[in-house]
N, CA, C and O of each residue as an XYZ file, in Angstrom:
696
protein
N     -67.551     77.116     75.181
C     -66.488     76.156     74.994
C     -65.972     75.691     76.343
O     -65.879     76.466     77.295
N     -65.641     74.410     76.405
C     -64.943     73.878     77.565
C     -63.658     73.206     77.086
O     -63.632     72.517     76.066
N     -62.613     73.427     77.845
C     -61.322     72.807     77.582
C     -61.121     71.742     78.653
O     -61.616     71.884     79.771
N     -60.396     70.677     78.318
C     -60.161     69.660     79.332
C     -58.855     68.921     79.082
O     -58.341     68.874     77.965
N     -58.339     68.347     80.164
C     -57.214     67.412     80.137
C     -57.721     66.155     80.822
O     -58.427     66.235     81.828
N     -57.372     65.014     80.294
C     -57.918     63.761     80.806
C     -59.150     63.441     80.007
O     -59.067     63.248     78.794
N     -60.292     63.379     80.657
C     -61.539     63.093     79.946
C     -62.667     63.947     80.517
O     -62.547     64.547     81.585
N     -63.753     63.977     79.774
C     -64.987     64.618     80.229
C     -65.885     63.520     80.784
O     -65.735     62.355     80.414
N     -66.810     63.873     81.662
C     -67.740     62.858     82.175
C     -68.604     62.292     81.054
O     -68.934     62.992     80.097
N     -68.963     61.025     81.182
C     -69.868     60.430     80.203
C     -71.286     60.905     80.495
O     -71.577     61.365     81.599
N     -72.157     60.794     79.514
C     -73.536     61.280     79.646
C     -74.306     60.576     80.754
O     -75.199     61.170     81.358
N     -73.976     59.326     81.029
C     -74.710     58.579     82.053
C     -73.982     58.501     83.395
O     -74.418     57.788     84.299
N     -72.887     59.226     83.522
C     -72.105     59.205     84.761
C     -72.833     59.961     85.876
O     -73.258     61.100     85.678
N     -72.975     59.344     87.024
C     -73.574     59.996     88.191
C     -72.516     60.881     88.836
O     -71.394     60.446     89.094
N     -72.895     62.138     89.092
C     -71.917     63.116     89.586
C     -72.464     63.886     90.774
O     -73.633     64.269     90.799
N     -71.605     64.106     91.755
C     -71.952     64.975     92.873
C     -70.884     66.055     92.995
O     -69.688     65.766     92.997
N     -71.331     67.290     93.096
C     -70.423     68.392     93.366
C     -70.155     68.434     94.857
O     -71.086     68.363     95.659
N     -68.889     68.549     95.235
C     -68.545     68.676     96.652
C     -67.723     69.944     96.815
O     -66.671     70.103     96.196
N     -68.217     70.836     97.651
C     -67.566     72.135     97.837
C     -67.494     72.473     99.317
O     -68.182     71.877    100.145
N     -66.649     73.441     99.628
C     -66.525     73.871    101.015
C     -65.373     74.838    101.202
O     -64.769     75.311    100.240
N     -65.090     75.113    102.438
C     -64.124     76.133    102.835
C     -62.695     75.775    102.442
O     -62.277     74.620    102.528
N     -61.963     76.789    102.012
C     -60.530     76.607    101.743
C     -59.782     76.417    103.062
O     -58.931     75.535    103.181
N     -60.099     77.233    104.026
C     -59.480     77.136    105.353
C     -60.385     76.291    106.249
O     -60.949     76.780    107.228
N     -60.507     75.036    105.898
C     -61.451     74.143    106.570
C     -60.862     73.601    107.867
O     -59.667     73.726    108.134
N     -61.730     73.003    108.653
C     -61.298     72.330    109.879
C     -60.817     70.921    109.527
O     -61.044     70.440    108.417
N     -60.166     70.280    110.463
C     -59.751     68.894    110.253
C     -60.981     67.996    110.118
O     -60.967     67.030    109.354
N     -62.038     68.313    110.858
C     -63.296     67.577    110.743
C     -63.848     67.680    109.311
O     -64.233     66.670    108.722
N     -63.885     68.877    108.762
C     -64.388     69.079    107.407
C     -63.562     68.334    106.378
O     -64.104     67.686    105.482
N     -62.243     68.430    106.509
C     -61.341     67.737    105.575
C     -61.585     66.227    105.644
O     -61.702     65.563    104.614
N     -61.660     65.698    106.850
C     -61.871     64.268    107.041
C     -63.216     63.810    106.473
O     -63.298     62.766    105.826
N     -64.261     64.587    106.716
C     -65.592     64.226    106.210
C     -65.637     64.291    104.682
O     -66.240     63.426    104.048
N     -65.011     65.300    104.089
C     -64.981     65.409    102.626
C     -64.309     64.184    102.017
O     -64.828     63.589    101.073
N     -63.158     63.809    102.559
C     -62.449     62.633    102.048
C     -63.286     61.374    102.230
O     -63.403     60.560    101.313
N     -63.866     61.219    103.416
C     -64.636     60.017    103.729
C     -65.879     59.897    102.855
O     -66.156     58.828    102.309
N     -66.623     60.981    102.721
C     -67.849     60.949    101.913
C     -67.518     60.685    100.440
O     -68.166     59.863     99.793
N     -66.510     61.382     99.918
C     -66.118     61.181     98.518
C     -65.648     59.746     98.289
O     -65.963     59.138     97.266
N     -64.905     59.220     99.234
C     -64.430     57.841     99.133
C     -65.601     56.869     99.081
O     -65.630     55.975     98.236
N     -66.559     57.041     99.975
C     -67.723     56.147    100.014
C     -68.561     56.270     98.739
O     -69.040     55.265     98.213
N     -68.738     57.487     98.245
C     -69.502     57.682     97.009
C     -68.831     56.986     95.832
O     -69.501     56.420     94.969
N     -67.506     57.032     95.804
C     -66.780     56.393     94.698
C     -67.014     54.889     94.673
O     -66.982     54.271     93.608
N     -67.249     54.298     95.838
C     -67.523     52.856     95.907
C     -68.847     52.504     95.231
O     -69.076     51.351     94.865
N     -69.718     53.506     95.068
C     -71.007     53.327     94.400
C     -70.996     53.918     92.987
O     -72.048     54.190     92.408
N     -69.799     54.110     92.445
C     -69.610     54.642     91.088
C     -70.209     56.035     90.912
O     -70.699     56.371     89.834
N     -70.169     56.840     91.964
C     -70.586     58.234     91.872
C     -69.321     59.077     91.801
O     -68.490     59.044     92.709
N     -69.185     59.825     90.725
C     -68.005     60.659     90.519
C     -68.142     61.981     91.271
O     -69.247     62.474     91.499
N     -67.005     62.537     91.647
C     -66.961     63.792     92.400
C     -66.446     64.900     91.494
O     -65.446     64.732     90.797
N     -67.136     66.032     91.511
C     -66.669     67.213     90.801
C     -66.499     68.333     91.825
O     -67.375     68.569     92.657
N     -65.357     69.016     91.748
C     -65.070     70.103     92.676
C     -64.107     71.070     91.987
O     -63.893     70.985     90.778
N     -63.537     71.976     92.755
C     -62.724     73.025     92.165
C     -61.238     72.949     92.411
O     -60.508     73.860     92.020
N     -60.758     71.889     93.049
C     -59.346     71.646     93.347
C     -58.698     72.741     94.187
O     -57.472     72.842     94.229
N     -59.504     73.561     94.855
C     -58.955     74.578     95.746
C     -58.428     73.903     97.011
O     -58.708     72.732     97.266
N     -57.668     74.652     97.793
C     -57.214     74.147     99.086
C     -58.422     73.763     99.934
O     -59.525     74.263     99.713
N     -58.219     72.902    100.875
C     -59.269     72.587    101.838
C     -60.207     71.500    101.368
O     -59.775     70.427    100.947
N     -61.500     71.786    101.445
C     -62.541     70.791    101.162
C     -62.448     70.266     99.737
O     -62.558     69.059     99.520
N     -62.247     71.148     98.759
C     -62.218     70.710     97.359
C     -61.184     69.611     97.132
O     -61.513     68.538     96.626
N     -59.948     69.878     97.503
C     -58.887     68.899     97.233
C     -59.086     67.647     98.084
O     -58.739     66.548     97.652
N     -59.639     67.799     99.281
C     -59.931     66.622    100.116
C     -60.964     65.736     99.430
O     -60.841     64.512     99.458
N     -61.976     66.336     98.815
C     -62.988     65.560     98.093
C     -62.362     64.813     96.918
O     -62.643     63.633     96.708
N     -61.514     65.502     96.153
C     -60.829     64.834     95.037
C     -59.988     63.662     95.544
O     -60.018     62.571     94.974
N     -59.240     63.899     96.622
C     -58.370     62.844     97.156
C     -59.176     61.663     97.683
O     -58.761     60.514     97.533
N     -60.314     61.933     98.293
C     -61.164     60.847     98.777
C     -61.676     59.986     97.632
O     -61.677     58.758     97.723
N     -62.111     60.630     96.557
C     -62.590     59.878     95.388
C     -61.461     59.046     94.786
O     -61.665     57.890     94.416
N     -60.291     59.628     94.692
C     -59.148     58.909     94.135
C     -58.749     57.729     95.019
O     -58.403     56.660     94.514
N     -58.796     57.923     96.330
C     -58.455     56.841     97.258
C     -59.440     55.676     97.127
O     -59.076     54.522     97.350
N     -60.680     55.982     96.768
C     -61.681     54.951     96.560
C     -61.668     54.387     95.144
O     -62.555     53.628     94.753
N     -60.646     54.772     94.386
C     -60.490     54.360     92.989
C     -61.652     54.812     92.118
O     -62.043     54.137     91.165
N     -62.197     55.982     92.473
C     -63.295     56.546     91.706
C     -62.816     57.598     90.722
O     -61.628     57.904     90.625
N     -63.773     58.134     90.005
C     -63.475     59.187     89.035
C     -63.774     60.531     89.682
O     -64.680     60.654     90.505
N     -62.995     61.533     89.294
C     -63.194     62.875     89.827
C     -62.813     63.899     88.774
O     -61.958     63.653     87.923
N     -63.458     65.047     88.846
C     -63.261     66.113     87.867
C     -63.039     67.418     88.614
O     -63.748     67.729     89.572
N     -62.048     68.178     88.168
C     -61.749     69.474     88.776
C     -62.077     70.571     87.773
O     -61.572     70.571     86.650
N     -62.916     71.495     88.182
C     -63.246     72.651     87.351
C     -62.402     73.817     87.858
O     -62.533     74.247     89.004
N     -61.540     74.314     86.989
C     -60.580     75.348     87.387
C     -61.034     76.751     86.993
O     -61.824     76.934     86.067
N     -60.520     77.720     87.714
C     -60.736     79.128     87.393
C     -59.542     79.685     86.640
O     -59.239     80.873     86.749
N     -58.866     78.845     85.881
C     -57.712     79.217     85.051
C     -57.647     78.192     83.923
O     -58.530     77.342     83.806
N     -56.621     78.265     83.104
C     -56.467     77.293     82.024
C     -56.189     75.897     82.562
O     -55.642     75.745     83.655
N     -56.567     74.875     81.793
C     -56.389     73.484     82.236
C     -54.916     73.078     82.330
O     -54.585     72.059     82.938
N     -54.049     73.870     81.732
C     -52.622     73.564     81.769
C     -51.923     74.185     82.972
O     -50.706     74.067     83.109
N     -52.680     74.846     83.843
C     -52.108     75.507     85.013
C     -52.675     74.857     86.270
O     -53.883     74.889     86.506
N     -51.800     74.273     87.067
C     -52.227     73.683     88.334
C     -52.254     74.800     89.379
O     -51.221     75.362     89.741
N     -53.470     75.107     89.854
C     -53.607     76.136     90.893
C     -54.551     75.633     91.964
O     -55.679     75.245     91.661
N     -54.109     75.631     93.215
C     -52.786     76.037     93.687
C     -51.724     74.978     93.365
O     -52.020     73.786     93.278
N     -50.523     75.428     93.196
C     -49.413     74.583     92.764
C     -49.170     73.403     93.710
O     -48.705     72.346     93.282
N     -49.484     73.586     94.988
C     -49.264     72.528     95.975
C     -50.090     71.275     95.678
O     -49.812     70.210     96.227
N     -51.093     71.392     94.821
C     -51.959     70.258     94.489
C     -51.524     69.528     93.225
O     -52.330     68.823     92.618
N     -50.271     69.681     92.817
C     -49.805     69.117     91.546
C     -49.956     67.594     91.483
O     -50.311     67.067     90.429
N     -49.700     66.882     92.566
C     -49.829     65.419     92.498
C     -51.304     65.024     92.337
O     -51.613     64.078     91.613
N     -52.211     65.739     93.005
C     -53.643     65.476     92.847
C     -54.089     65.831     91.434
O     -54.875     65.105     90.826
N     -53.591     66.941     90.915
C     -53.887     67.381     89.547
C     -53.536     66.271     88.552
O     -54.330     65.957     87.665
N     -52.357     65.682     88.700
C     -51.913     64.622     87.792
C     -52.782     63.358     87.948
O     -53.108     62.705     86.957
N     -53.148     63.024     89.173
C     -54.009     61.858     89.398
C     -55.407     62.077     88.816
O     -56.018     61.148     88.287
N     -55.905     63.302     88.917
C     -57.225     63.604     88.361
C     -57.217     63.427     86.850
O     -58.173     62.896     86.285
N     -56.160     63.861     86.194
C     -56.060     63.697     84.737
C     -56.139     62.214     84.371
O     -56.751     61.855     83.364
N     -55.533     61.367     85.170
C     -55.532     59.924     84.897
C     -56.834     59.228     85.297
O     -57.120     58.130     84.822
N     -57.625     59.862     86.169
C     -58.824     59.215     86.718
C     -60.044     60.121     86.650
O     -60.854     60.152     87.577
N     -60.170     60.840     85.578
C     -61.268     61.796     85.399
C     -60.773     62.905     84.489
O     -60.285     62.641     83.391
N     -60.897     64.136     84.938
C     -60.442     65.220     84.079
C     -60.356     66.562     84.769
O     -60.982     66.811     85.799
N     -59.556     67.414     84.158
C     -59.420     68.819     84.540
C     -60.215     69.596     83.501
O     -60.009     69.409     82.302
N     -61.123     70.466     83.942
C     -62.048     71.162     83.046
C     -61.985     72.663     83.311
O     -61.856     73.098     84.456
N     -62.077     73.447     82.239
C     -62.130     74.900     82.385
C     -62.785     75.518     81.160
O     -62.702     74.981     80.055
N     -63.430     76.643     81.372
C     -63.945     77.405     80.239
C     -62.890     78.372     79.717
O     -63.077     79.002     78.676
N     -61.783     78.486     80.440
C     -60.730     79.419     80.057
C     -59.687     78.708     79.196
O     -59.309     77.576     79.495
N     -59.224     79.354     78.142
C     -58.242     78.720     77.255
C     -56.930     78.417     77.978
O     -56.596     79.067     78.969
N     -56.192     77.428     77.479
C     -54.877     77.139     78.047
C     -54.045     78.415     78.136
O     -54.098     79.279     77.260
N     -53.286     78.506     79.204
C     -52.444     79.670     79.426
C     -53.106     80.766     80.245
O     -52.427     81.693     80.685
N     -54.424     80.684     80.464
C     -55.130     81.701     81.251
C     -54.722     81.567     82.712
O     -54.918     80.521     83.331
N     -54.156     82.630     83.250
C     -53.699     82.646     84.637
C     -54.884     82.772     85.598
O     -55.921     83.321     85.226
N     -54.741     82.270     86.831
C     -55.822     82.394     87.813
C     -56.001     83.848     88.251
O     -55.035     84.525     88.604
N     -57.242     84.314     88.222
C     -57.606     85.654     88.662
C     -58.809     85.489     89.588
O     -59.714     84.710     89.288
N     -58.831     86.201     90.692
C     -59.823     85.998     91.753
C     -61.267     85.944     91.244
O     -62.026     85.077     91.678
N     -61.669     86.841     90.341
C     -63.068     86.893     89.918
C     -63.497     85.665     89.121
O     -64.693     85.397     89.009
N     -62.552     84.918     88.569
C     -62.882     83.745     87.754
C     -63.358     82.555     88.598
O     -64.079     81.689     88.102
N     -62.954     82.518     89.863
C     -63.258     81.348     90.686
C     -64.734     81.252     91.067
O     -65.314     80.176     90.914
N     -65.373     82.315     91.554
C     -66.809     82.179     91.839
C     -67.620     81.870     90.576
O     -68.627     81.165     90.635
N     -67.172     82.404     89.439
C     -67.884     82.213     88.181
C     -67.813     80.758     87.706
O     -68.762     80.253     87.106
N     -66.692     80.087     87.973
C     -66.548     78.683     87.541
C     -67.476     77.756     88.322
O     -67.722     76.622     87.910
N     -67.994     78.250     89.467
C     -68.864     77.409     90.297
C     -70.138     76.996     89.577
O     -70.731     75.969     89.909
N     -70.568     77.784     88.592
C     -71.765     77.405     87.841
C     -71.505     76.138     87.035
O     -72.427     75.351     86.821
N     -70.278     75.925     86.585
C     -69.944     74.719     85.829
C     -69.953     73.507     86.750
O     -70.421     72.435     86.364
N     -69.438     73.671     87.966
C     -69.507     72.585     88.949
C     -70.971     72.188     89.138
O     -71.301     71.002     89.155
N     -71.845     73.185     89.281
C     -73.280     72.920     89.471
C     -73.897     72.254     88.255
O     -74.688     71.322     88.395
N     -73.548     72.717     87.072
C     -74.135     72.144     85.852
C     -73.738     70.688     85.657
O     -74.559     69.873     85.237
N     -72.501     70.358     85.955
C     -72.022     68.989     85.752
C     -72.586     68.011     86.778
O     -72.628     66.806     86.532
N     -73.016     68.522     87.918
C     -73.418     67.685     89.045
C     -74.902     67.355     89.024
O     -75.729     68.170     88.616
N     -75.225     66.143     89.473
C     -76.619     65.775     89.688
C     -77.131     66.403     90.982
O     -78.315     66.720     91.102
N     -76.231     66.580     91.946
C     -76.532     67.220     93.218
C     -75.245     67.849     93.738
O     -74.156     67.561     93.242
N     -75.385     68.713     94.747
C     -74.229     69.409     95.320
C     -74.227     69.212     96.830
O     -75.250     69.398     97.489
N     -73.076     68.836     97.373
C     -72.899     68.683     98.818
C     -71.960     69.782     99.322
O     -70.853     69.952     98.812
N     -72.418     70.514    100.321
C     -71.590     71.537    100.958
C     -71.096     70.946    102.279
O     -71.894     70.574    103.138
N     -69.790     70.867    102.427
C     -69.207     70.211    103.598
C     -68.962     71.213    104.726
O     -69.312     70.932    105.872
N     -68.384     72.350    104.439
C     -68.199     73.434    105.408
C     -68.269     74.746    104.640
O     -67.721     74.866    103.544
N     -68.952     75.731    105.228
C     -69.042     77.028    104.557
C     -69.415     78.116    105.553
O     -70.261     77.927    106.426
N     -68.767     79.247    105.398
C     -69.182     80.428    106.147
C     -70.475     80.951    105.528
O     -70.904     80.478    104.476
N     -71.084     81.918    106.179
C     -72.354     82.467    105.670
C     -72.185     83.093    104.289
O     -73.083     82.989    103.454
N     -71.070     83.729    104.041
C     -70.799     84.323    102.727
C     -69.578     83.601    102.178
O     -68.451     83.828    102.620
N     -69.823     82.727    101.208
C     -68.710     81.938    100.676
C     -68.974     81.527     99.237
O     -70.109     81.562     98.760
N     -67.914     81.141     98.562
C     -68.030     80.630     97.206
C     -68.866     79.367     97.140
O     -69.518     79.097     96.132
N     -68.847     78.599     98.210
C     -69.649     77.374     98.258
C     -71.126     77.686     98.121
O     -71.859     76.942     97.469
N     -71.566     78.767     98.720
C     -72.978     79.132     98.639
C     -73.320     79.704     97.267
O     -74.473     79.644     96.840
N     -72.334     80.255     96.578
C     -72.535     80.659     95.177
C     -72.835     79.406     94.350
O     -73.711     79.413     93.486
N     -72.096     78.339     94.630
C     -72.322     77.073     93.929
C     -73.731     76.557     94.188
O     -74.394     76.087     93.264
N     -74.196     76.639     95.428
C     -75.546     76.158     95.726
C     -76.604     77.035     95.071
O     -77.644     76.530     94.649
N     -76.356     78.337     94.980
C     -77.310     79.219     94.282
C     -77.464     78.790     92.828
O     -78.581     78.692     92.321
N     -76.346     78.535     92.160
C     -76.409     78.041     90.782
C     -77.133     76.699     90.729
O     -77.990     76.485     89.872
N     -76.787     75.795     91.647
C     -77.396     74.463     91.646
C     -78.908     74.558     91.812
O     -79.648     73.832     91.147
N     -79.370     75.430     92.678
C     -80.811     75.603     92.863
C     -81.466     76.125     91.591
O     -82.564     75.696     91.237
N     -80.798     77.051     90.900
C     -81.325     77.573     89.630
C     -81.457     76.464     88.593
O     -82.360     76.491     87.756
N     -80.548     75.486     88.654
C     -80.565     74.380     87.697
C     -81.400     73.202     88.186
O     -81.426     72.154     87.540
N     -82.084     73.361     89.321
C     -82.964     72.308     89.831
C     -82.243     71.134     90.470
O     -82.777     70.026     90.508
N     -81.054     71.359     90.966
C     -80.273     70.283     91.580
C     -80.597     70.168     93.069
O     -80.993     71.142     93.708
N     -80.423     68.972     93.601
C     -80.624     68.728     95.026
C     -79.371     69.177     95.781
O     -78.249     68.988     95.310
N     -79.577     69.774     96.961
C     -78.479     70.276     97.783
C     -78.402     69.461     99.072
O     -79.418     69.200     99.717
N     -77.205     69.070     99.430
C     -76.929     68.422    100.712
C     -75.984     69.312    101.494
O     -75.132     69.975    100.904
N     -76.119     69.338    102.806
C     -75.225     70.131    103.646
C     -74.866     69.320    104.887
O     -75.733     68.722    105.524
N     -73.599     69.307    105.214
C     -73.130     68.615    106.403
C     -73.355     69.517    107.612
O     -72.806     70.617    107.668
N     -74.148     69.073    108.575
C     -74.369     69.915    109.753
C     -73.098     70.038    110.577
O     -72.241     69.154    110.573
N     -73.002     71.148    111.279
C     -71.838     71.370    112.138
C     -72.250     72.024    113.441
O     -73.427     72.295    113.678
N     -71.269     72.268    114.272
C     -71.540     72.897    115.569
C     -72.135     74.286    115.363
O     -71.691     75.031    114.489
N     -73.126     74.630    116.155
C     -73.785     75.933    116.014
C     -72.844     77.088    116.315
O     -73.074     78.203    115.848
N     -71.799     76.848    117.079
C     -70.861     77.918    117.426
C     -69.704     78.047    116.442
O     -68.861     78.930    116.599
N     -69.650     77.189    115.437
C     -68.531     77.161    114.485
C     -68.854     78.004    113.256
O     -69.821     77.727    112.545
N     -68.051     79.022    113.008
C     -68.281     79.909    111.859
C     -68.210     79.148    110.534
O     -68.869     79.539    109.571
N     -67.427     78.076    110.466
C     -67.329     77.272    109.247
C     -68.570     76.409    109.019
O     -68.721     75.815    107.951
N     -69.442     76.337    109.996
C     -70.678     75.570    109.852
C     -71.896     76.449    109.629
O     -72.979     75.935    109.349
N     -71.745     77.756    109.745
C     -72.891     78.661    109.618
C     -73.603     78.520    108.275
O     -74.831     78.459    108.225
N     -72.840     78.468    107.196
C     -73.450     78.345    105.868
C     -74.216     77.045    105.706
O     -75.332     77.036    105.186
N     -73.612     75.931    106.157
C     -74.290     74.625    106.075
C     -75.529     74.608    106.953
O     -76.599     74.178    106.521
N     -75.384     75.071    108.172
C     -76.524     75.062    109.089
C     -77.652     75.948    108.571
O     -78.825     75.614    108.739
N     -77.310     77.079    107.942
C     -78.345     77.944    107.333
C     -79.047     77.231    106.185
O     -80.264     77.342    106.036
N     -78.288     76.497    105.371
C     -78.899     75.738    104.277
C     -79.891     74.710    104.814
O     -80.993     74.566    104.284
N     -79.501     74.009    105.850
C     -80.370     73.003    106.448
C     -81.631     73.679    107.019
O     -82.750     73.203    106.827
N     -81.418     74.781    107.715
C     -82.535     75.510    108.331
C     -83.530     75.999    107.273
O     -84.741     75.976    107.494
N     -83.014     76.436    106.136
C     -83.882     76.975    105.084
C     -84.552     75.884    104.253
O     -85.421     76.166    103.428
N     -84.142     74.642    104.477
C     -84.770     73.526    103.760
C     -84.218     73.359    102.383
O     -84.642     72.464    101.652
């Protein structure tokens, strides 16, 4: 079962998952917003997890481009987490949807967030990783995406930047 507020993606909607670090750099935040904005101009919807950092930047970029975006939560659809994203949460409901496998009222619990990444992967035609450490939830999303036969994109970063290690490893591994 999936629960949602707003709408679900249509069957023919082109979707890209955009994921990355919660504690991202300003470069990562800017690139997530810019890429999502540009994709929205081509009617490509963005799906992410509405977490701090890259996720919310991707949602905001899509919204700024007047595109559609979907947030897959690790809690009930009636709970905005993190609370600081309430204005983005409301805009997403009006321009896409909030999606969760957890029933309304389900509070956020740490183990639920990596597990929800499989839904981001399933909904997406491809997944873009903007910034990621070597061990991160973003790479869990790419593992699921690879299992589902999805194409993976990774934004290269400085070789000395720990937030770029995961992306650079993805690129290196092909």
